Residue frames as qw, qx, qy, qz and C-alpha x, y, z in Angstrom:
[[0.025, 0.898, 0.438, 0.018, -0.04, 0.01, -0.02],
 [0.435, 0.037, 0.025, 0.900, 1.33, 3.45, -0.95],
 [0.023, -0.840, -0.428, 0.334, 0.16, 6.93, -0.06],
 [0.491, 0.281, 0.256, 0.784, 0.64, 9.74, -2.51],
 [0.047, -0.571, -0.251, 0.781, 0.51, 13.50, -1.84],
 [0.379, 0.706, 0.557, 0.217, -1.60, 15.59, -4.07],
 [0.358, 0.148, 0.109, 0.916, -0.42, 18.77, -5.80],
 [0.090, 0.454, 0.391, -0.796, -1.98, 21.93, -4.75],
 [0.417, 0.351, -0.248, -0.801, -5.05, 22.66, -6.77],
 [0.453, 0.055, -0.832, -0.317, -5.67, 18.97, -7.54],
 [0.056, -0.098, -0.897, 0.428, -7.27, 18.21, -4.13],
 [0.414, 0.181, 0.217, -0.866, -10.55, 19.99, -4.76],
 [0.801, 0.229, -0.194, -0.518, -11.75, 17.50, -7.38],
 [0.037, -0.409, 0.911, -0.036, -9.57, 14.54, -6.04],
 [0.568, 0.117, 0.744, -0.331, -12.61, 12.25, -5.40],
 [0.730, 0.610, 0.112, -0.287, -13.94, 12.74, -9.05],
 [0.384, 0.730, -0.539, -0.169, -10.44, 12.68, -10.71],
 [0.355, -0.351, 0.859, -0.115, -9.49, 9.52, -8.73],
 [0.680, 0.289, 0.654, -0.161, -12.35, 7.59, -10.52],
 [0.542, 0.801, -0.025, -0.252, -12.17, 9.48, -13.79],
 [0.017, -0.692, 0.709, 0.134, -8.37, 8.64, -13.96],
 [0.525, -0.076, 0.847, -0.026, -9.24, 4.92, -13.83],
 [0.647, 0.608, 0.412, -0.204, -11.62, 5.30, -16.64],
 [0.388, 0.870, -0.229, -0.201, -9.29, 7.37, -18.77],
 [0.001, 0.693, -0.716, -0.082, -6.09, 5.44, -18.30],
 [0.287, -0.114, 0.950, -0.036, -7.37, 1.81, -17.99],
 [0.429, 0.034, -0.494, -0.755, -10.61, 2.18, -19.94],
 [0.376, -0.268, -0.880, 0.114, -12.43, 0.17, -17.24],
 [0.449, -0.629, -0.089, -0.628, -15.41, 1.22, -15.00],
 [0.164, 0.305, -0.803, 0.486, -14.24, 0.61, -11.49],
 [0.568, -0.481, -0.665, -0.065, -16.17, -1.36, -8.89],
 [0.102, -0.545, 0.354, -0.753, -16.94, 0.70, -5.79],
 [0.439, -0.216, -0.820, 0.296, -17.23, -0.62, -2.32],
 [0.352, -0.816, -0.452, -0.078, -19.39, 0.76, 0.58],
 [0.559, -0.656, -0.054, 0.504, -16.26, 2.33, 2.16],
 [0.251, 0.930, -0.065, -0.259, -15.43, 4.36, -0.92],
 [0.424, -0.452, 0.675, 0.399, -12.78, 2.14, -2.33],
 [0.690, 0.595, -0.149, -0.384, -12.55, 1.83, -6.18],
 [0.546, -0.341, 0.738, 0.205, -11.09, -1.41, -7.67],
 [0.733, 0.550, -0.232, -0.327, -10.21, -2.60, -11.09],
 [0.745, -0.218, 0.559, 0.292, -8.17, -5.43, -12.54],
 [0.548, 0.809, -0.119, -0.175, -6.11, -4.74, -15.62],
 [0.581, 0.652, -0.477, 0.098, -3.21, -6.45, -17.38],
 [0.535, 0.230, -0.687, 0.435, -0.36, -7.21, -14.87],
 [0.218, -0.234, 0.491, -0.810, -2.49, -5.93, -12.00],
 [0.251, -0.319, -0.909, -0.100, -4.80, -8.51, -10.52],
 [0.237, -0.833, -0.499, 0.046, -6.11, -5.77, -8.31],
 [0.264, 0.250, -0.084, 0.928, -5.72, -2.06, -8.20],
 [0.321, -0.743, -0.585, 0.059, -7.59, -0.46, -5.30],
 [0.227, 0.300, -0.106, 0.920, -7.70, 3.34, -4.69],
 [0.326, -0.773, -0.544, 0.014, -9.24, 5.46, -2.03],
 [0.024, 0.841, -0.109, 0.530, -8.91, 8.89, -0.39],
 [0.539, 0.044, -0.600, 0.590, -6.66, 9.29, 2.45],
 [0.284, -0.668, -0.540, 0.427, -7.52, 10.94, 5.84],
 [0.051, -0.657, -0.070, 0.749, -8.77, 14.41, 5.16],
 [0.622, 0.684, 0.375, -0.072, -9.18, 13.84, 1.48],
 [0.156, 0.922, -0.278, -0.220, -5.86, 15.23, 0.61],
 [0.163, -0.482, 0.834, 0.214, -3.90, 12.07, -0.33],
 [0.833, 0.204, -0.284, -0.429, -4.45, 9.16, -2.52],
 [0.515, -0.389, 0.757, -0.100, -3.98, 5.62, -1.26],
 [0.705, 0.403, -0.460, -0.359, -3.21, 2.90, -3.68],
 [0.593, -0.307, 0.740, -0.079, -2.96, -0.88, -2.96],
 [0.650, 0.474, -0.446, -0.393, -2.07, -3.34, -5.74],
 [0.759, -0.176, 0.627, 0.014, -1.64, -7.00, -6.25],
 [0.249, 0.611, -0.565, -0.496, 0.51, -8.04, -9.24],
 [0.957, 0.219, 0.117, -0.148, 0.16, -10.90, -11.61],
 [0.386, -0.646, 0.604, 0.260, 3.58, -12.51, -11.47],
 [0.618, 0.120, 0.724, 0.280, 2.86, -14.57, -14.58],
 [0.425, 0.866, 0.143, -0.221, 2.20, -11.57, -16.95],
 [0.765, 0.258, 0.203, 0.554, 4.42, -11.32, -19.97],
 [0.405, -0.260, -0.026, 0.876, 6.79, -8.40, -20.45],
 [0.012, 0.344, 0.422, 0.839, 4.65, -6.50, -22.98],
 [0.420, -0.702, -0.514, -0.259, 1.63, -6.59, -20.65],
 [0.573, -0.506, -0.290, 0.576, 3.86, -5.45, -17.66],
 [0.312, 0.019, 0.197, 0.929, 5.17, -2.51, -19.73],
 [0.190, -0.491, -0.521, -0.672, 1.73, -1.44, -20.87],
 [0.543, -0.681, -0.491, -0.007, 0.25, -1.71, -17.29],
 [0.542, -0.368, -0.180, 0.734, 3.14, 0.19, -15.74],
 [0.198, 0.164, 0.253, 0.933, 2.80, 2.97, -18.25],
 [0.330, -0.598, -0.515, -0.518, -0.96, 3.32, -17.61],
 [0.596, -0.599, -0.450, 0.289, -0.32, 3.24, -13.84],
 [0.445, -0.200, -0.055, 0.871, 2.25, 5.97, -14.07],
 [0.049, -0.382, -0.411, -0.827, -0.12, 8.06, -16.31],
 [0.458, -0.663, -0.557, -0.199, -2.94, 7.48, -13.75],
 [0.562, -0.520, -0.312, 0.563, -0.76, 8.71, -10.84],
 [0.271, -0.033, 0.119, 0.955, 0.24, 11.79, -12.76],
 [0.219, -0.507, -0.488, -0.676, -3.37, 12.64, -13.82],
 [0.534, -0.692, -0.481, -0.068, -4.62, 12.32, -10.22],
 [0.606, -0.576, -0.203, 0.511, -1.80, 13.67, -8.20],
 [0.231, 0.973, -0.017, -0.007, -0.43, 16.32, -10.59],
 [0.345, -0.724, 0.567, 0.189, 3.18, 15.04, -10.08],
 [0.704, 0.481, -0.494, -0.172, 5.34, 13.29, -12.57],
 [0.946, -0.151, -0.237, 0.160, 7.13, 10.03, -11.72],
 [0.536, 0.328, -0.337, 0.701, 10.41, 12.05, -11.17],
 [0.239, -0.549, 0.176, -0.781, 8.62, 14.55, -8.90],
 [0.842, -0.410, -0.094, -0.338, 7.04, 11.75, -6.91],
 [0.866, 0.054, -0.322, 0.378, 10.37, 10.02, -6.47],
 [0.219, 0.459, -0.294, 0.809, 11.93, 13.27, -5.19],
 [0.541, -0.524, 0.021, -0.657, 9.15, 13.58, -2.66],
 [0.943, -0.264, -0.200, -0.030, 9.58, 10.02, -1.31],
 [0.685, 0.245, -0.318, 0.608, 13.44, 10.62, -1.07],
 [0.044, -0.536, 0.256, -0.803, 12.93, 13.86, 0.76],
 [0.763, -0.469, -0.074, -0.439, 10.56, 12.01, 3.28],
 [0.949, -0.071, -0.244, 0.189, 13.17, 9.33, 3.85],
 [0.494, 0.450, -0.300, 0.681, 16.00, 11.78, 4.48]]
């Protein structure tokens, strides 16, 4: 499970963009649970579950990978996942990595 900070200006519509991003990037309608968790299964991801963090200012992501997926499927799934995170958080992969490194220092 990973928690992602959201760029200023992206938090107002976070609940909507979290779901719309799944539709846009994975072209799948997510299943919703009673506790506000949205789940899909796509490519090399047996399960991708997203929900709002405490206070609605972070995105929490939990995944389960298909270890038997072929390389092409893994590459496509990773690209879509990175694009999803950028669409929802407002941060590129490089910016997200810098934030994690800064937190660990």
